[in-house]
C-alpha positions in Angstrom: 167.8 53.1 40.0 164.6 51.0 40.2 165.7 49.5 43.5 166.2 52.9 45.0 162.7 54.1 44.0 161.2 50.9 45.4 163.1 51.5 48.6 161.6 55.1 49.0 158.1 53.8 48.2 158.5 51.1 50.8 159.8 53.6 53.3 156.9 56.0 52.8 154.4 53.1 53.3 155.7 52.6 56.8 154.9 56.3 57.9 151.8 56.3 60.2 149.2 59.0 59.8 148.2 60.0 63.3 144.7 61.4 64.1 144.4 65.0 65.1 145.2 65.6 68.8 144.8 68.5 71.2 147.6 69.9 73.5 146.4 71.8 76.6 149.0 74.1 78.2 149.0 76.5 81.0 149.8 80.2 80.4 153.5 81.2 80.1 154.6 77.5 79.9 156.4 75.6 77.2 154.2 73.3 75.1 155.5 70.6 72.8 153.4 69.8 69.7 154.2 66.2 68.7 155.0 65.1 65.2 156.7 61.7 65.1 157.5 59.1 62.4 158.0 55.4 63.3 160.4 53.5 61.0 160.3 49.7 60.6 163.2 47.5 61.8 164.3 46.8 58.3 165.0 50.5 57.7 166.5 51.5 61.0 169.7 49.8 60.1 170.2 52.0 57.0 171.3 55.6 57.2 168.6 58.2 56.6 169.6 61.0 54.2 168.8 64.2 56.1 169.2 66.3 52.9 166.1 64.6 51.4 163.8 65.6 54.4 161.5 68.5 54.1 159.4 69.6 57.1 157.0 72.6 57.7 154.7 73.8 60.4 151.8 76.1 59.5 149.2 77.8 61.7 146.4 80.1 60.7 147.8 80.3 57.1 151.2 81.5 58.2 154.5 79.6 58.3 155.8 78.9 61.8 158.9 76.8 60.9 160.4 75.1 57.9 163.4 72.8 57.2 164.9 71.8 53.8 168.2 71.4 52.2 168.0 74.9 50.9 167.2 76.8 54.1 165.9 76.4 57.6 163.9 79.1 59.4 161.7 79.2 62.6 159.7 82.2 64.1 160.6 83.8 67.3 158.9 82.1 70.3 159.2 78.5 68.8 162.0 76.0 68.9 162.8 72.4 67.6 165.8 70.0 67.6 166.8 69.3 64.0 169.2 66.5 65.1 166.2 64.4 66.0 164.8 64.5 62.5 166.7 61.4 61.5 165.0 59.6 64.3 161.6 60.6 63.0 160.9 63.3 65.7 159.7 66.6 64.1 158.1 68.0 67.3 157.7 71.8 67.7 158.1 73.5 71.1 156.0 76.7 71.8 157.8 78.9 74.2 155.7 80.7 76.9 152.4 79.7 75.4 149.7 82.4 75.5 146.2 83.1 74.2 147.4 84.6 71.0 149.2 81.3 70.1 146.1 79.1 70.3 144.8 77.3 67.3 145.4 74.5 64.8 149.0 73.6 63.8 149.7 71.5 60.8 152.8 69.4 60.5 153.8 68.3 57.0 156.7 65.9 56.3 158.3 65.2 52.9 161.0 62.9 51.8 162.7 62.9 48.4 160.3 65.5 47.0 157.2 63.4 47.9 155.1 65.4 50.4 152.4 64.0 52.7 150.4 65.4 55.6 151.4 63.9 58.8 149.5 65.4 61.8 147.1 68.2 62.9 147.6 69.4 66.5 145.4 71.9 68.3 147.0 74.0 71.0 144.6 75.2 73.7 145.3 77.3 76.8 143.7 76.3 80.1 144.1 78.8 82.9 142.7 78.0 86.3 141.1 80.8 88.3 142.6 82.5 91.3 140.1 82.8 94.2 139.8 85.7 96.6 137.2 87.1 99.0 137.9 90.8 99.6 135.3 91.4 102.4 135.0 89.1 105.4 133.2 91.5 107.8 129.4 91.1 108.2 126.9 92.7 110.5 124.8 90.5 112.9 121.2 89.8 111.7 121.6 92.2 108.8 121.4 91.4 105.1 125.0 90.8 104.0 126.6 90.1 100.7 129.7 88.0 100.2 131.6 88.2 96.9 134.0 85.5 95.7 136.3 86.7 92.9 137.6 84.2 90.3 140.3 86.0 88.3 142.5 85.0 85.4 140.7 81.9 84.1 140.3 80.7 80.5 138.1 79.6 78.8 134.7 80.6 80.3 132.5 79.7 82.1 133.1 78.9 85.8 130.6 77.4 88.3 130.3 78.8 91.8 128.9 77.1 94.9 128.9 78.0 98.6 129.3 75.7 101.7 129.0 76.1 105.4 130.8 73.5 107.6 131.1 71.3 104.5 127.3 71.5 103.7 126.2 73.1 100.5 124.1 76.2 101.2 123.9 77.4 97.5 124.0 74.9 94.6 126.4 75.4 91.7 125.5 78.1 89.1 127.4 79.1 86.0 128.9 82.6 85.4 130.3 83.6 82.0 132.4 86.4 83.4 133.9 89.4 81.8 137.0 89.5 79.6 139.9 91.6 80.9 142.3 93.5 78.5 144.8 90.6 78.7 142.3 88.2 77.2 141.6 86.2 80.4 138.2 86.2 82.2 137.1 87.2 85.7 133.8 86.4 87.4 132.2 87.2 90.7 130.0 84.8 92.7 127.5 86.3 95.2 126.0 85.0 98.4 123.3 86.8 100.3 122.4 85.8 103.8 121.6 87.1 107.3 124.5 86.2 109.8 123.5 84.8 113.2 125.5 84.4 116.4 126.1 80.7 115.4 128.1 81.8 112.3 131.0 83.1 114.4 134.1 80.9 114.1 132.3 78.7 111.5 134.1 77.8 108.3 132.6 78.9 105.1 133.8 77.9 101.6 133.6 79.2 98.1 133.9 76.3 95.6 134.7 77.0 92.0 134.6 74.5 89.2 136.4 75.1 85.9 136.8 72.5 83.1 136.6 69.6 85.4 139.0 71.0 88.1 137.8 72.2 91.5 139.1 74.8 93.8 137.8 75.8 97.2 138.7 78.8 99.4 137.8 78.3 103.0 137.4 81.3 105.3 135.8 82.4 108.6 133.6 85.4 108.9 134.1 88.3 111.3 130.7 89.0 112.7 130.1 92.5 114.0 127.7 92.9 116.9 126.1 96.3 116.8 126.2 98.1 120.1 123.4 99.7 122.1 124.4 103.4 122.8 123.1 105.5 125.7 124.0 109.1 126.2 124.0 110.7 129.7 125.5 113.8 131.4 127.3 114.4 134.7 125.3 116.6 137.1 126.0 120.3 136.8 125.2 123.0 139.4 125.2 125.9 136.9 124.5 126.6 133.3 127.6 128.8 133.1 130.1 125.9 133.6 131.1 123.2 131.1 128.8 120.2 130.9 130.5 116.8 130.9 128.8 114.1 128.8 129.4 110.4 128.8 128.3 107.7 126.4 127.7 104.1 127.4 128.4 101.7 124.5 127.4 98.2 125.4 127.1 94.8 123.8 129.5 95.3 120.8 132.1 93.1 119.2 135.0 93.3 118.3 136.8 95.4 120.9 138.1 98.0 118.4 135.6 100.9 118.3 135.8 104.6 117.8 133.4 107.2 119.2 132.6 110.5 117.5 130.5 113.3 119.0 127.9 115.2 116.9 125.7 118.2 117.8 122.8 119.0 115.4 124.3 116.8 112.8 127.7 118.5 112.9 130.8 116.5 114.1 132.3 118.0 117.3 136.1 118.4 117.4 138.0 116.3 119.8 139.0 118.2 123.0 142.8 118.7 123.4 144.4 116.1 125.6 146.7 118.7 127.1 146.6 122.4 127.7 149.5 124.8 127.9 150.2 126.9 131.0 151.4 130.5 130.7 154.9 129.4 131.7 155.2 127.0 128.8 154.3 123.8 130.7 151.3 121.6 130.0 148.4 120.3 132.0 145.9 117.5 131.4 143.2 115.7 133.2 142.4 112.0 132.8 139.3 110.1 134.0 139.0 106.6 135.4 135.8 105.1 136.8 136.0 102.6 139.7 133.7 99.7 139.8 131.5 99.2 143.0 133.7 96.3 144.0 136.9 98.4 143.6 135.3 101.2 145.6 134.5 98.9 148.5 138.1 97.8 148.7 139.1 101.3 149.6 142.9 101.7 150.4 145.5 103.8 148.6 145.1 105.0 145.0 147.9 106.3 142.9 148.2 108.1 139.5 151.6 107.4 137.9 152.9 109.5 135.0 155.8 108.3 132.8 157.7 110.7 130.6 160.4 110.1 128.0 163.8 110.6 129.5 162.6 110.0 133.1 164.2 107.2 135.1 161.3 106.8 137.5 157.6 107.6 137.1 156.2 110.5 139.0 153.1 109.6 141.1 150.5 111.2 143.2 148.6 109.2 145.9 145.7 109.5 148.2 143.6 107.3 150.4 140.2 106.4 149.0 138.6 107.1 152.5 139.5 110.8 152.1 138.6 111.1 148.4 135.2 109.3 149.0 134.2 109.7 152.7 131.3 107.4 153.8 130.1 108.9 157.1 127.7 107.1 159.4 124.3 108.8 160.0 124.5 111.0 163.1 122.1 110.5 166.0 119.6 113.5 166.3 118.2 114.9 169.6 114.5 115.8 170.1 115.1 119.5 169.5 117.0 118.7 166.3 114.2 116.4 165.1 111.7 119.2 165.7 113.8 121.6 163.8 114.1 119.1 160.9 110.3 118.6 160.9 109.6 122.3 160.8 112.1 122.7 157.9 110.5 119.8 156.0 107.0 121.4 156.4 108.3 124.7 155.1 109.9 123.0 152.2 106.7 121.2 151.3 104.7 124.5 151.4 107.3 126.2 149.3 107.2 123.2 146.9 103.4 123.3 146.6 103.5 127.1 145.9 106.1 126.7 143.2 104.3 123.7 141.7 101.1 125.7 141.3 102.9 128.3 139.2 105.0 125.8 137.2 102.3 123.2 136.5 101.1 124.9 133.3 104.6 125.3 132.0 105.4 121.7 132.8 102.3 120.4 131.0 103.1 122.4 127.9 106.7 121.0 128.0 105.5 117.5 128.3 103.2 118.0 125.3 105.9 119.3 123.0 106.6 117.0 120.1 109.5 116.6 117.6 108.2 115.5 114.2 110.6 114.4 111.5 110.1 115.0 107.8 108.3 112.5 105.6 110.7 109.9 104.3 109.9 108.7 100.8 111.0 105.3 99.3 114.1 105.4 97.1 112.2 104.1 94.1 108.4 104.4 93.5 107.5 101.8 90.9 104.0 101.3 89.5 102.3 98.2 90.9 104.9 97.7 93.7 104.2 98.7 97.2 105.9 101.7 98.6 106.0 103.2 102.1 106.2 106.7 103.4 107.2 107.2 107.1 107.2 110.0 109.7 108.8 109.7 113.2 107.3 111.5 116.3 109.2 112.0 119.6 107.9 113.4 122.9 106.8 112.6 126.4 103.1 112.0 125.6 103.1 110.4 122.2 100.7 107.8 123.6 98.0 110.5 123.3 98.9 111.4 119.7 96.8 110.7 116.5 97.9 111.0 112.9 96.0 111.6 109.7 97.4 111.1 106.2 96.4 113.0 103.0 97.3 112.8 99.3 97.5 116.5 98.4 94.5 117.8 100.3 92.4 114.6 100.1 92.2 112.3 103.2 93.6 108.8 102.6 91.4 105.8 103.5 92.8 102.4 104.6 91.6 100.1 101.8 93.8 97.1 102.7 90.9 95.2 104.4 89.1 92.4 102.6 86.0 90.5 103.4 82.5 89.4 102.2 80.2 91.7 104.2 80.0 95.3 103.3 78.7 96.2 106.7 82.0 95.2 108.3 83.9 97.6 106.1 82.3 100.9 106.7 85.9 102.1 107.5 86.6 101.8 103.8 84.5 104.9 103.2 85.9 107.0 106.1 89.5 108.0 106.8 91.2 106.3 109.7 92.9 107.7 112.8 95.3 105.7 114.8 95.0 106.1 118.6 97.9 105.0 120.8 97.1 103.6 124.3 99.5 103.0 127.2 101.6 99.8 127.4 102.2 99.8 123.6 98.5 99.2 122.6 96.9 100.9 119.5 93.4 101.5 118.5 92.2 102.4 114.9 88.9 104.2 114.5 87.2 106.3 111.8 87.6 110.0 111.9 85.1 112.8 111.0 86.5 113.4 107.4 84.2 112.1 104.7 84.5 111.2 101.0 86.7 108.6 99.3 90.0 109.4 97.7 88.7 109.1 94.1 85.0 109.7 94.4 84.6 110.7 90.7 85.7 107.2 89.4 84.9 105.1 92.4 88.5 104.0 92.6 90.4 104.2 95.9 93.6 102.3 95.2 95.5 100.4 97.9 96.4 102.2 101.1 97.4 100.6 104.5 98.2 102.6 107.7 100.9 101.3 110.0 101.8 102.4 113.5 104.8 101.3 115.6 105.1 102.4 119.2 105.3 104.1 121.5 108.9 103.1 121.9 110.4 104.1 125.3 113.9 105.6 125.2 116.2 105.0 128.2 117.2 107.7 130.5 115.5 110.8 129.0 111.8 109.8 129.5 110.9 110.6 125.9 108.9 108.2 123.7 109.0 107.6 119.9 106.1 106.9 117.6 106.5 105.8 113.9 103.6 106.3 111.6 103.8 105.0 108.1 101.6 104.5 105.0 101.9 101.7 102.5 100.5 102.4 99.0 100.6 101.0 95.5 101.6 103.8 93.0 99.2 104.7 90.2 100.2 107.3 87.5 96.7 108.7 87.2 96.5 109.2 91.0 100.1 109.9 92.3 101.8 111.7 89.4 102.9 115.1 90.6 101.2 114.5 94.0 102.6 115.0 97.6 101.8 113.2 100.8 100.8 115.2 103.9 100.7 114.0 107.5 98.9 116.0 110.3 99.7 115.3 114.0 97.3 116.2 116.8 96.2 115.1 120.2 93.2 112.9 120.9 90.1 115.0 121.4 91.7 118.2 120.2 91.0 119.8 116.8 94.2 121.8 116.8 96.9 120.5 114.5 100.2 120.4 116.4 102.5 119.6 113.5 102.1 119.1 109.7 104.6 117.7 107.4 104.5 117.7 103.5 106.7 115.4 101.4 108.6 116.3 98.3 107.3 115.4 94.9 108.3 112.0 93.7 108.8 110.4 90.3 106.7 107.3 89.5 108.7 104.6 87.6 107.4 101.9 85.3 109.7 99.6 83.5 109.1 99.3 79.8 107.8 96.1 78.2 110.1 95.5 75.2 109.0 93.4 72.2 111.1 91.1 70.2 112.9 92.5 67.1 110.5 92.4 64.2 112.2 92.0 60.8 110.4 92.9 57.6 111.3 93.8 54.0 111.4 97.4 53.1 108.5 98.4 50.7 110.6 100.5 48.4 113.7 98.3 48.5 113.3 94.5 49.0 117.1 94.1 49.4 116.9 96.0 52.7 115.5 94.5 55.9 114.0 96.9 58.5 114.3 95.8 62.2 111.8 97.3 64.6 111.6 97.1 68.4 108.8 98.6 70.5 108.7 99.6 74.1 105.4 100.2 75.9 103.9 100.8 79.3 106.9 102.8 80.7 107.1 106.0 82.7 108.6 108.6 82.6 108.9 109.3 78.9 112.7 109.4 78.6 114.0 106.2 77.0 117.0 105.3 74.9 117.5 102.6 72.2 121.0 101.6 71.2 121.6 99.2 68.3 124.7 97.0 68.0 126.2 94.4 65.7 129.4 92.5 65.9 131.2 95.3 64.1 130.1 98.1 66.5 127.2 100.4 67.2 124.5 101.0 64.5 122.6 104.2 63.9 118.8 103.9 63.9 116.9 105.3 60.9 113.7 106.0 62.8 112.9 106.4 66.4 109.9 107.8 68.3 112.0 108.1 71.4 113.9 111.1 70.1 110.6 113.1 70.1 108.3 113.4 73.1 106.0 110.4 73.0 102.4 111.0 74.0 100.9 109.1 77.0 97.9 106.8 76.7 94.7 107.1 78.7 96.4 105.4 81.7 99.4 107.8 81.6 102.0 105.3 80.2 104.2 106.0 77.3 105.1 103.9 74.2 108.0 104.3 71.7 109.7 102.4 68.9 113.1 102.4 67.2 114.0 101.1 63.8 117.3 100.1 62.1 118.0 98.8 58.6 120.6 96.3 57.2 121.1 94.8 53.8 119.2 91.5 53.3 122.4 89.7 52.2 124.0 90.3 55.6 121.1 88.7 57.5 120.7 85.8 55.1 124.3 84.7 55.8 123.3 84.1 59.4 126.7 85.4 60.6 125.6 88.9 61.4 124.2 89.2 64.9 122.2 92.3 65.7 120.9 93.3 69.1 119.3 96.4 70.7 119.6 97.5 74.3 116.8 99.6 75.9 117.8 102.0 78.7 115.3 103.5 81.1 115.5 104.9 84.6 113.1 102.2 85.9 115.5 99.4 84.8 118.4 98.3 87.0 119.9 96.6 83.9 119.2 97.4 80.2 116.8 95.1 78.4 118.4 93.4 75.4 116.7 91.8 72.4 118.5 89.9 69.6 117.6 89.1 66.0 116.0 85.8 65.4 117.4 85.3 61.9 116.2 85.9 58.3 112.5 86.8 57.8 110.5 86.7 54.6 107.0 88.2 54.2 104.3 85.5 53.1 102.3 85.7 49.9 98.6 84.8 50.2 96.3 83.7 47.4 92.5 84.3 47.1 90.1 81.8 48.8 89.0 79.0 46.6 85.7 77.1 47.3 84.8 73.5 46.5 81.3 72.2 47.3 80.1 68.6 47.4 76.7 67.1 48.3 77.2 67.5 52.1 80.4 69.5 52.6 81.9 72.7 51.5 85.7 73.2 51.5 87.5 76.6 51.5 91.2 76.8 50.8 94.0 79.4 50.6 97.7 79.1 49.6 100.4 80.8 51.7 103.8 80.8 50.1 107.4 82.1 50.3 107.6 82.9 54.0 110.3 82.4 56.7 110.5 81.4 59.5 108.0 78.6 59.3 106.0 79.7 62.4 102.6 81.0 61.0 99.1 81.4 62.4 95.8 81.1 60.5 92.4 82.2 61.8 89.0 81.7 60.1 86.3 84.4 60.9 82.7 84.5 59.9 81.1 87.7 58.5 77.5 88.8 59.2 75.0 89.5 56.5 75.9 92.7 54.8 78.0 94.4 52.2 80.6 95.7 54.6 83.8 93.7 55.3 84.3 95.0 58.8 81.4 93.1 60.3 83.3 90.3 62.0 81.3 87.9 64.1 82.9 84.9 65.7 85.9 82.6 65.1 85.2 79.5 63.1 86.5 76.3 64.7 87.8 73.3 62.8 90.3 75.0 60.5 93.2 72.9 59.3 96.7 73.8 57.9 98.7 71.5 55.7 102.4 72.3 56.2 104.5 74.3 56.5 106.7 72.5 54.0 110.1 73.7 52.8 110.3 74.7 49.2 113.7 76.4 49.1 116.6 76.6 51.6 115.0 79.5 53.4 111.3 79.5 52.1 108.2 77.6 53.2 104.6 77.2 52.0 101.4 76.1 53.6 97.7 75.6 52.8 94.9 76.8 55.1 91.8 74.6 54.8 88.3 75.1 56.3 85.6 72.4 56.0 82.0 73.2 56.6 78.9 71.0 56.5 76.0 72.0 54.3 72.9 71.7 56.5 70.3 72.2 53.7 71.7 71.7 50.2 68.5 72.8 48.6 68.4 76.2 50.4 71.5 78.2 49.4 72.8 80.6 52.0 72.8 84.2 50.9 74.9 87.1 52.4 77.7 87.0 54.9 81.0 85.3 54.1 84.3 84.1 55.5 87.7 85.8 56.3 91.0 83.9 56.3 93.5 85.9 58.5 97.2 85.1 58.4 99.6 86.3 61.1 103.4 86.2 60.8 106.3 87.8 62.6 107.2 89.7 59.4 103.8 91.3 59.2 103.0 94.5 61.1 99.4 93.9 60.3 97.7 90.5 59.5 96.9 89.6 55.8 93.2 88.9 55.1 91.3 87.3 52.2 87.5 87.5 52.0 85.1 85.0 50.4 81.5 85.9 49.8 78.8 83.2 50.2 76.7 84.5 47.2 75.5 83.5 43.7 76.5 85.9 41.0 73.4 86.5 38.7 73.2 89.1 36.0 70.3 91.6 36.1 67.6 92.1 33.4 68.5 95.2 31.5 65.9 97.1 29.4 66.7 97.8 25.7 66.5 101.6 26.0 66.3 104.5 28.4 63.0 106.0 29.3 62.7 109.9 29.2 60.1 112.4 30.2 60.3 116.2 29.8 58.6 118.4 32.4 56.9 121.7 31.8 60.1 123.5 33.0 62.2 122.0 30.2 63.9 119.4 32.5 64.3 115.9 31.1 64.0 113.0 33.6 65.8 109.9 32.3 65.2 106.6 34.0 66.3 103.0 33.7 64.6 100.0 35.5 66.7 96.8 36.2 65.2 93.6 37.6 66.9 90.9 39.6 70.6 90.3 39.7 73.1 89.7 42.6 75.1 91.5 43.8 74.0 95.1 43.3 74.7 96.6 39.9 76.8 99.8 39.4 75.5 102.6 37.1 77.3 105.7 35.8 75.4 108.4 33.9 77.0 110.9 31.4 75.7 113.4 28.9 77.0 115.9 26.3 77.8 116.3 22.6 81.0 114.9 21.1 82.3 114.5 24.6 80.4 113.3 27.6 80.4 114.7 31.2 79.5 112.6 34.3 76.1 113.3 35.9 74.6 112.9 39.3 71.8 110.3 39.6 69.5 108.8 42.2 68.8 105.1 42.8 65.9 103.4 44.6 65.6 99.7 45.3 62.3 97.8 45.9 61.0 94.3 46.0 58.3 93.6 43.3 55.3 91.4 43.7 57.0 88.4 42.2 59.8 88.7 44.8 62.5 90.0 42.5 64.6 93.0 43.4 64.0 96.1 41.2 66.6 98.9 41.0 65.4 102.2 39.4 68.0 104.8 38.5 66.8 108.4 37.6 68.9 111.2 36.2 67.5 114.7 35.7 69.2 117.3 33.4 68.6 120.7 31.7 70.5 121.5 28.6 71.5 125.0 27.4 73.4 126.4 24.4 74.6 129.6 25.9 75.9 130.9 29.2 73.1 132.3 31.4 73.7 135.9 32.6 73.5 137.0 36.2 70.1 138.6 35.6 68.6 135.5 34.1 69.9 133.5 37.0 68.2 135.8 39.4 64.9 135.5 37.4 65.2 131.7 37.3 65.6 131.2 41.1 61.9 131.7 42.0 60.9 129.4 39.1 63.3 126.7 40.2 62.1 126.9 43.7 59.1 124.6 42.8 59.8 121.8 40.4 60.6 118.1 41.0 61.1 115.9 44.0 63.2 112.8 43.8 60.6 110.1 44.8 57.8 111.7 42.9 60.0 112.1 39.8 60.9 108.4 39.9 57.4 107.2 40.3 55.6 109.8 38.2 57.7 112.1 36.1 54.7 114.1 34.9 53.8 115.2 38.5 53.4 119.0 38.8 54.1 121.4 41.7 57.0 119.3 43.1 60.5 120.6 44.0 63.9 119.9 42.6 67.5 121.1 43.3 69.1 122.8 40.4 72.7 122.1 39.7 75.2 122.8 36.9 77.9 120.7 35.4 81.6 121.5 35.6 81.9 122.4 32.0 79.7 125.5 32.3 81.8 128.7 32.8 80.5 130.9 35.5 82.1 133.8 37.3 83.1 133.2 41.0 80.4 135.5 42.4 77.5 133.8 40.5 78.9 130.4 41.3 79.1 131.0 45.0 75.5 132.4 45.0 74.1 129.4 43.2 76.1 127.0 45.5 74.7 128.8 48.6 71.2 128.5 47.2 71.7 124.9 46.3 73.2 124.0 49.7 70.3 125.7 51.4 67.7 123.8 49.4 69.5 120.5 50.1 69.4 121.3 53.8 65.7 122.1 53.5 64.8 118.9 51.6 67.5 116.2 51.5 65.4 113.9 49.3 65.2 116.4 46.4 66.5 115.3 43.0 69.6 116.9 41.6 69.2 118.7 38.3 72.3 118.4 36.1 72.9 121.3 33.6 74.8 120.6 30.5 76.0 123.4 28.2 76.1 122.6 24.5 78.3 125.1 22.6 78.6 125.5 18.9 82.1 125.6 17.5 82.8 128.7 15.3 84.0 126.4 12.5 80.9 124.2 12.6 77.6 125.3 10.9 75.5 122.8 12.9 75.5 121.8 16.6 76.3 118.1 17.3 73.3 116.0 18.6 72.8 115.9 22.4 73.4 112.4 24.0 72.6 110.8 27.3 74.4 107.5 28.1 74.4 105.2 31.1 77.2 102.5 31.8 76.1 99.3 33.6 78.8 97.1 35.2 78.2 93.8 37.1 80.5 90.8 38.1 78.4 88.5 35.9 79.0 90.7 32.8 82.2 90.2 31.0 82.0 93.7 29.5 80.0 96.8 30.6 76.6 97.3 28.9 75.7 100.8 27.6 72.3 102.4 26.9 72.1 105.7 25.0 69.4 108.3 24.2 70.2 110.6 21.2 68.5 113.9 20.4 66.5 113.8 17.1 67.1 116.2 14.1 63.8 118.0 14.7 64.9 118.9 18.2 68.3 120.1 17.0 66.6 122.4 14.5 64.1 123.8 17.0 66.9 124.5 19.5 69.1 126.1 16.9 
């Protein structure tokens, strides 16, 4: 038994573990996946026990084939030869390999219940493309497009290149292609060029490279030569008989051509080749034109007619001398010559008489013009030149002038450039193009005045073009083409129309006028990248925002997609009507949300496509990955003898791209007084702290110019910008010393003759400014209105004086007493005088009442109106606070009246309070 076990162990040691391999197969072919075992010479002489062999093939987690003593099974579409197992061949054959059978196949071999992995084989499908060029006809000297179709290839991409007589005319470029329903790909390579006469019978080639293999499809182009077409008519003696037309088509290639006749844009039907006689027979007439050489040969001419069933053709003949007689000029006698001379003189007189009557009609006929409508460009895009054109036909177009208008404003040619303003007076006058004989043109200013946009001084870009006159063959008419090139602007051209007026030189009468249709101005949107940010209410949800700006018109569509399908946006400004900016352009945004866990995995790809009428293809933006909003600490200062260092920590952000800017503040208390950017800032990092988080330190070093003199006021801002932030984060640092003020031990009070108490408190020094809150009342306090003034004392210290005036009452005043008090209150205390000298008399104050005094609505409105009126008359008057002290029914005595002020300052750890309390004598007298 031990010998048998040693034999199996020795047998297994001779099995070779092969490295993973790849099998490449063509579609619909059989592919063999190898799995072989090589036995040593000492074992081949012994007989292998087939019942101890166990083999299995697995792909993508499913069993393909298995063999054991118990059972043998194999899936449909696969085959193997079990008789070769004893020879160590366990190969698997894939029948008619396809894309769905690609992947990793694992072959496992076991012997005597001992299993080992033998080989991993990857099956890949490689399908070469099939080339075709569907269109081989091109037009001479016209922009032509050739398409080379590569169909049925796998995997993508393919590389296209084009050759001419073996020379590369377009270098290779890759095309991913589109996937067809069967899983294979198809791609199209494009070649744009202008064919010439030398391209006829020249071999072109479309070369396609795919996975190291090359294919080339050679072809020759069929170049079409456009013909020149001239239309003429056979002479006719009367208007009541049919008119025969003929059309000369010359210089065309190839020979096959079809001719159609149109009248006023409507296709004319072909005349019948034969006509039926009353007796049921048919008749027809055929035309043949003899060349001058054939006409000089003269002789007999025949017309032979063949019919089905006839043995011999039926012909008609005639001699050309009879059909086309060419008589010699007769010899005239003297009397005949005299008669001919008198006849000629009579004809001349008659001609002159008729010419006198028909001259006017002839002149008007020659001056008649045919003016086409204004042709607009197919797409009018902001910033790109567009051209409007009008065509003029007639016998005297060389004497025609044109003038262009935008709505009713004459257009000026502003395309000239130069350094001297005197050379460009034409910029301030509309231009008229005068056409001279022999194809010459002359441009001169016309009488209209005023620029196109005189209110703003903006004229835009306009350039006038004239082509012609072009002579047409045969008819004697000429053609003139007048056009205008412009650069569209929304503020100028939105809802506008172009107008062209045609007249003769030296004539004020407008012969023809054409007005264009209204056109839509297009401006493609500028699309931002997708901004990812955490949702404020839910940090587990990431909001993705994309913005489109500078587009026109306002209709725009955002579509969100992920690998699973289309997403629904949660917010979109495009659904409502966006408002244009000052330049007339529109802006919109769209937002979509996804769980943060999906984006952190990195496997979820999100993209948005923006559709607009100005875009030939939608604009697509993709997510850039996980984004984390940065956290920013306060600015910390460290000062040495000569340098001052400011630092700020920026933590927990992703991606690591971050921008830091240091700004200097002017002297003042407001934070929005930015001045200039401070150079010399440094940033340490970013450094990775977690798999997806980074931190950095922003540092600013400044040199202290005068250490003894400390700088007061102003400060520094550290501004951080990151792709996750809709607005930058800022931290402020003030360059000040915090010093507590000097606070007096008690409140000063002075009572005026009207019974108004003026309470004041004087604070000296301190930085920054202290904050004071006044309150008064009995058991509970109510806030008061105070007035503060700030001055500099003789010793250079800042003095802040706060004054609060109040009047106390124990009962609610009636309406009559209010009316009696108004004249009295009209002359009491002014703010500045009360602060400097509370005992001053004959000075005004504004009376006011605290919120805890109950008054009816009518009395309250009247007092408020009087108070507002007095404030408008004297804005510097001191506010009088009225505090009502009520006695509780259960209490025999009223609580003492108190006035308190709260003082807060950064240098004070806790607020400081100063209180004035009413004495017992005053309580008794008031009771």
